[in-house]
C-alpha positions as CSV (number, residue, x, y, z in Angstrom):
1,M,-12.8,13.4,-10.9
2,L,-11.1,11.6,-13.8
3,Y,-13.9,10.3,-15.9
4,T,-15.0,10.7,-19.6
5,R,-18.5,11.1,-20.9
6,L,-19.6,8.8,-23.6
7,E,-22.5,8.4,-25.9
8,G,-25.9,7.4,-24.6
9,G,-25.2,8.8,-21.1
10,R,-22.5,6.3,-20.4
11,V,-19.3,7.3,-18.7
12,R,-15.8,5.8,-18.5
13,C,-14.1,5.9,-15.1
14,N,-10.4,6.7,-15.5
15,L,-9.3,6.0,-11.9
16,C,-8.2,2.4,-12.1
17,G,-6.9,0.0,-14.7
18,R,-10.3,-1.5,-15.2
19,R,-11.5,1.7,-16.8
20,C,-15.2,0.7,-16.3
21,I,-17.8,1.9,-18.8
22,I,-20.8,2.6,-16.6
23,P,-24.4,3.0,-18.0
24,P,-26.8,5.6,-16.5
25,G,-27.8,4.4,-13.0
26,G,-25.0,1.9,-12.9
27,R,-22.0,1.5,-10.7
28,G,-18.4,0.6,-11.4
29,F,-16.8,-2.7,-10.4
30,C,-15.8,-1.1,-7.1
31,L,-19.5,-0.5,-6.3
32,V,-18.9,3.0,-4.9
33,R,-18.9,5.1,-8.0
34,E,-22.2,5.7,-9.7
35,N,-23.3,7.2,-13.0
36,K,-26.1,9.7,-12.3
37,D,-27.5,11.2,-15.5
38,G,-24.1,11.1,-17.3
39,K,-22.1,12.3,-14.3
40,L,-19.9,10.1,-12.2
41,F,-20.3,10.5,-8.5
42,S,-18.3,9.1,-5.5
43,L,-20.7,7.5,-3.0
44,V,-18.1,7.3,-0.2
45,Y,-16.8,10.9,0.0
46,G,-16.2,11.7,3.6
47,K,-17.7,8.4,4.8
48,L,-14.9,6.8,6.8
49,T,-15.0,3.3,8.1
50,A,-11.7,3.6,10.1
51,F,-9.6,6.4,11.6
52,N,-6.6,5.1,13.6
53,V,-3.3,6.5,14.6
54,D,-0.8,3.6,14.6
55,P,2.8,2.8,13.7
56,I,4.1,3.6,10.2
57,T,5.8,0.1,10.4
58,K,2.3,-1.4,10.1
59,K,1.8,-0.2,6.5
60,P,4.5,-1.5,6.1
61,L,6.8,1.4,5.5
62,F,10.2,0.5,6.9
63,H,12.2,3.3,5.2
64,V,10.0,6.3,5.8
65,W,10.2,8.2,9.0
66,P,10.9,5.1,11.2
67,G,9.0,5.1,14.4
68,A,6.5,7.7,13.3
69,G,2.8,7.5,14.2
70,I,0.5,7.8,11.1
71,T,-3.2,8.2,10.7
72,S,-4.9,5.5,8.7
73,I,-8.3,6.1,7.1
74,S,-10.6,4.0,4.9
75,T,-14.0,3.8,3.3
76,V,-15.8,0.8,1.8
77,G,-15.2,-0.6,-1.6
78,C,-12.5,-2.1,-3.7
79,N,-11.6,-2.7,-7.4
80,F,-10.4,-6.2,-6.6
81,R,-12.2,-9.3,-5.3
82,C,-9.5,-11.1,-3.4
83,L,-10.9,-14.3,-1.8
84,F,-8.3,-14.0,1.0
85,C,-8.8,-10.3,1.9
86,D,-8.3,-9.6,5.6
87,N,-10.3,-6.3,5.3
88,W,-13.2,-7.9,3.4
89,V,-15.8,-6.4,5.8
90,L,-14.8,-3.0,4.3
91,S,-13.5,-3.8,0.9
92,Q,-16.3,-6.1,-0.2
93,S,-19.2,-4.4,1.5
94,Q,-22.4,-4.2,-0.6
95,E,-23.6,-1.4,1.7
96,I,-22.5,2.3,1.6
97,Y,-21.8,3.4,5.1
98,G,-19.3,5.3,7.3
99,K,-18.9,8.1,9.8
100,S,-19.0,11.6,8.3
101,F,-15.6,13.4,8.2
102,T,-14.2,16.4,6.4
103,P,-10.7,16.6,5.1
104,E,-10.1,19.4,7.6
105,R,-11.2,17.2,10.5
106,V,-8.9,14.3,9.5
107,V,-6.0,16.7,9.5
108,E,-7.0,18.3,12.8
109,L,-7.2,15.0,14.6
110,S,-4.0,13.8,13.1
111,K,-2.1,16.7,14.4
112,R,-3.8,16.6,17.8
113,Y,-2.7,13.0,18.4
114,G,0.9,13.4,17.1
115,A,0.6,11.7,13.7
116,M,3.3,12.9,11.3
117,G,1.4,11.8,8.2
118,I,-1.7,10.2,6.8
119,A,-2.0,6.7,5.2
120,Y,-5.0,6.0,2.9
121,T,-5.4,2.3,3.4
122,Y,-7.4,-0.8,4.6
123,N,-9.6,-0.8,1.6
124,E,-8.3,0.3,-1.8
125,P,-7.7,4.1,-1.7
126,T,-8.2,4.5,-5.4
127,V,-11.9,4.1,-5.0
128,F,-12.1,7.1,-2.6
129,F,-9.8,9.2,-4.7
130,E,-11.6,12.5,-4.3
131,F,-11.6,12.5,-0.5
132,M,-8.0,11.3,-0.5
133,Y,-6.9,14.1,-2.9
134,D,-8.7,16.8,-0.9
135,T,-7.3,15.5,2.4
136,A,-3.8,15.1,1.0
137,R,-3.6,18.7,-0.2
138,I,-4.7,20.1,3.2
139,A,-2.4,17.6,5.1
140,K,0.7,18.8,3.1
141,E,-0.2,22.5,3.8
142,N,-0.2,21.6,7.5
143,G,3.2,19.8,7.4
144,L,1.9,16.3,7.3
145,F,3.1,13.8,4.7
146,N,0.8,11.4,2.7
147,T,1.2,7.7,1.9
148,I,-1.0,5.1,0.2
149,V,-1.3,1.4,0.7
150,T,-2.6,0.2,-2.6
151,N,-3.0,-2.8,-4.9
152,G,-1.3,-0.8,-7.6
153,Y,-4.2,-0.6,-10.1
154,M,-4.4,3.3,-10.1
155,T,-4.1,4.8,-13.6
156,P,-1.1,7.0,-14.6
157,E,-3.6,9.9,-14.9
158,A,-4.7,9.5,-11.3
159,V,-1.0,9.3,-10.1
160,K,-0.2,12.5,-12.0
161,V,-3.0,14.3,-10.1
162,L,-2.1,12.9,-6.7
163,A,1.7,12.9,-7.0
164,P,2.4,16.5,-5.8
165,Y,1.0,15.6,-2.4
166,L,2.2,12.1,-2.1
167,L,5.5,11.1,-0.3
168,A,5.4,7.3,-0.4
169,A,3.5,4.3,-1.5
170,T,3.3,0.7,-0.3
171,V,2.3,-1.4,-3.3
172,D,0.7,-4.8,-2.5
173,V,1.6,-7.4,-5.1
174,K,0.0,-10.8,-4.5
175,G,1.1,-14.3,-5.4
176,N,4.4,-13.3,-6.8
177,G,2.5,-11.4,-9.6
178,N,1.3,-14.6,-11.2
179,L,-1.5,-13.8,-13.7
180,D,-3.5,-17.0,-13.3
181,F,-3.5,-16.5,-9.5
182,H,-4.8,-12.9,-10.0
183,R,-7.6,-14.3,-12.3
184,K,-8.7,-17.2,-10.1
185,F,-8.4,-15.6,-6.6
186,M,-8.7,-11.8,-7.3
187,S,-10.9,-11.4,-10.4
188,V,-8.1,-9.4,-12.0
189,N,-7.5,-10.4,-15.7
190,D,-4.5,-8.1,-16.4
191,V,-1.5,-7.4,-14.2
192,S,0.1,-4.9,-16.6
193,P,-1.5,-1.8,-14.9
194,I,0.4,-2.7,-11.7
195,Y,3.7,-2.3,-13.5
196,E,2.5,0.8,-15.3
197,F,1.6,2.3,-11.9
198,L,5.0,1.5,-10.4
199,L,6.7,3.1,-13.3
200,E,4.5,6.2,-12.9
201,L,5.3,6.5,-9.2
202,K,9.0,6.4,-10.1
203,R,8.6,9.1,-12.7
204,H,7.1,11.4,-10.1
205,G,9.7,10.7,-7.5
206,I,7.4,8.8,-5.1
207,F,9.2,6.6,-2.6
208,I,8.2,3.0,-3.2
209,E,8.0,-0.1,-0.9
210,I,6.6,-3.3,-2.4
211,T,4.9,-6.2,-0.5
212,D,4.4,-9.6,-2.0
213,L,1.8,-11.8,-0.3
214,V,3.1,-15.4,-0.6
215,V,0.1,-17.7,-0.7
216,P,1.1,-21.3,-0.2
217,E,0.4,-23.8,-3.0
218,Y,-1.4,-21.2,-5.3
219,G,0.9,-18.1,-5.2
220,D,4.3,-19.3,-4.2
221,K,6.1,-20.3,-7.4
222,L,9.8,-19.3,-7.3
223,D,9.8,-18.8,-11.1
224,D,7.2,-16.1,-10.7
225,L,9.2,-14.6,-7.9
226,K,12.3,-14.5,-10.1
227,K,10.4,-12.6,-12.8
228,L,9.0,-10.1,-10.3
229,V,12.3,-9.5,-8.7
230,S,14.1,-9.1,-12.0
231,W,11.5,-6.6,-13.1
232,I,11.9,-4.6,-9.9
233,I,15.7,-4.5,-10.2
234,E,15.6,-3.5,-13.9
235,N,12.9,-0.9,-13.7
236,L,13.0,0.5,-10.1
237,G,16.4,-0.4,-8.8
238,P,17.9,-2.9,-6.3
239,E,17.3,-0.6,-3.3
240,V,13.5,-0.8,-3.3
241,P,12.4,-2.4,0.0
242,F,10.7,-5.7,-0.7
243,H,8.5,-7.4,1.9
244,L,7.6,-11.0,1.7
245,L,4.3,-11.4,3.6
246,R,3.1,-14.5,5.3
247,F,-0.4,-15.5,4.2
248,M,-2.9,-15.7,7.0
249,P,-6.2,-17.5,6.2
250,D,-9.3,-15.2,6.0
251,Y,-12.6,-14.4,4.2
252,K,-13.3,-17.2,1.6
253,M,-10.0,-18.9,2.1
254,I,-10.3,-19.3,5.8
255,D,-9.7,-23.0,5.5
256,H,-6.4,-22.6,3.7
257,Y,-3.1,-22.9,5.6
258,V,-0.6,-20.4,6.7
259,T,2.5,-19.9,4.6
260,P,5.4,-22.0,6.1
261,V,8.3,-20.0,7.3
262,E,10.5,-22.3,5.2
263,T,8.7,-21.1,2.0
264,L,9.3,-17.4,3.0
265,M,13.0,-18.2,3.6
266,K,13.3,-19.7,0.2
267,H,11.8,-16.6,-1.3
268,Y,14.1,-14.4,0.8
269,K,17.2,-16.2,-0.4
270,V,16.2,-15.9,-4.0
271,A,15.4,-12.2,-3.8
272,K,18.7,-11.5,-2.0
273,E,20.8,-13.6,-4.4
274,M,19.2,-11.8,-7.4
275,G,20.4,-8.5,-6.0
276,L,17.6,-6.8,-3.9
277,K,19.4,-5.1,-1.0
278,Y,16.5,-4.7,1.5
279,V,14.3,-7.8,1.7
280,Y,12.0,-8.4,4.7
281,I,9.8,-11.2,6.0
282,G,6.5,-10.0,7.3
283,N,3.7,-11.3,9.5
284,V,6.2,-13.4,11.5
285,P,6.9,-11.3,14.6
286,G,10.4,-11.8,16.0
287,H,11.9,-13.1,12.8
288,P,15.4,-11.8,12.3
289,F,14.5,-10.6,8.7
290,E,12.0,-8.1,10.1
291,S,15.1,-6.0,10.7
292,T,17.2,-3.8,8.3
293,Y,20.8,-4.8,7.7
294,C,23.5,-2.9,6.0
295,P,23.9,-4.3,2.5
296,E,27.6,-3.7,2.5
297,C,28.9,-4.8,6.0
298,G,25.9,-6.7,7.3
299,I,25.4,-5.0,10.7
300,V,21.9,-4.4,12.1
301,L,20.8,-0.9,11.2
302,I,17.2,-1.1,12.4
303,R,16.1,-3.9,14.7
304,R,12.3,-4.6,14.8
305,Y,10.0,-6.8,16.7
306,G,6.5,-6.7,15.0
307,F,5.6,-3.1,14.7
308,D,8.1,-1.9,17.2
309,I,11.6,-0.5,16.6
310,V,13.9,-1.8,19.4
311,E,17.2,-0.5,18.1
312,Y,18.2,2.2,15.6
313,N,21.7,2.6,14.3
314,V,21.4,4.8,11.1
315,T,23.2,8.1,11.2
316,K,21.3,11.4,10.7
317,D,22.6,11.6,7.2
318,H,21.3,8.1,6.5
319,R,24.5,6.1,6.5
320,C,25.7,2.9,8.1
321,P,27.7,3.9,11.2
322,K,30.3,1.2,10.6
323,C,31.1,1.3,6.8
324,G,29.4,4.6,5.7
325,A,27.1,3.0,3.1
326,K,24.2,5.3,2.1
327,I,20.9,3.9,3.2
328,P,17.6,4.8,1.3
329,I,15.6,6.3,4.2
330,I,13.3,9.3,4.2
331,G,13.4,11.2,7.5
332,N,15.1,10.2,10.7
333,Y,14.1,8.0,13.6
334,V,11.2,9.4,15.5
335,K,10.9,8.5,19.2
336,S,7.4,7.8,20.4
337,N,5.7,11.2,20.5
338,W,2.3,10.1,19.3
339,H,-0.7,8.5,20.9
340,W,-2.6,5.4,19.8
341,F,-6.0,6.7,18.8
342,S,-9.2,5.6,17.1
343,A,-12.1,7.7,16.2
344,F,-14.3,4.6,16.0
């Protein structure tokens, strides 16, 4: 799906912002889309590397069906080269592998184990777009919702195709959106497609939550944070949930150090003072800013510990029970009616 034939048997892939021009016999930057005689083929269709039912909080989606269980699926491949990737075994694999699944099977198992939706995640879902699209259509027909956890490099054309079946997206920004950081640590030379993607999600009414991986020393500049937060408020609105994630060393940055909580707190304070209403600190289990607070009166609306919801105080019409402020939440609290499950 979504490619253009060019002269000389070449093709242009139109799935992500790289828009790779691929010669016959070649593959795109993601390594999982191959030009075979002038036709672009997915090499990972139905080849899953993970199938887990786990908490929606893990995505993280804090404002979408709180407490729900959600199926998470992945393949191999990615259109980024993040040196710190915690799923690098999947995303950076040079080998095409995976267990065979059909979209129907994914939906069947999701329903059997009580999942309310499906998340396309772990590696970048853009690179297995066709399988995601086919699964999402069948999932919606069966009463399941669809979400993506993405680096935000999907093209507006791809969003338009997927949007009718997509409820929400977690968009993972890294290093406060700093371009030099993206170039040096992620092999990404242009960050503008991420902002185009966010605007396209908004145009299609997709619920958005944004994460920002705060990498100490290299991707933790407050000036960059201010630019990012300002753009979010101006273009998406102050109610977009914003997660500041603690960096945990991995892959080729295993010797780097964990983000100090003090750094995250400085970021939190700036984001709140600039006007974002729902700011969270992630990867610090037990931190008070894992929880949701009413932006008007300050009471705890949803108290969390790690992936668990331990207290829920939002009314069924999504209001603060004390002051009546409207809270941007899709769906109501779901008590545990799902089972942890892995098909692997």
